[in-house]
C-alpha positions, 0 to 999 in steps of 0.5 A: 235680520228677524227685527227687520224682516218680521214686519215687512211684506215682500211684493212679488212683481217683475222678475219674481213672477214666472212665466213672465213677458219676455219683452215680446210684441204681444204680452201674454201674461199680466204684469202683476201675479196671475192665475197662471203664475207663481212667485219665485220668492222663498216662502211665497204662498200660491195665489198671494201677491205678497211674501210675509217677511217671517215666511221668507227668512224661515223658508230661506235660512230656517230661522224662526222669529220667535227664536229671537227672544231665546237668542237674547236671553242666552246673550244676557246669560253669557254676559252675567257669566263672564261678568261674574268670572271677572269680578271674582278674579 
């Protein structure tokens, strides 16, 4: 998840903008993020039309992209440990 989301920006449009036009005859709000609107995606910053992928996964799952390499290191250490146990037996 961190590999994918650290590179992308999520666009705030359509259903992710509040308040929005409800299909009435007289549109009151712009179709893109306006001054009186907010993006409802987790990790959004007021006034920005994009949400960074890093901010999204941190706000949604409390996962920091920088922890990716720590987790990879733990996996390698575990692999070496299990492999050494198999070689010794």
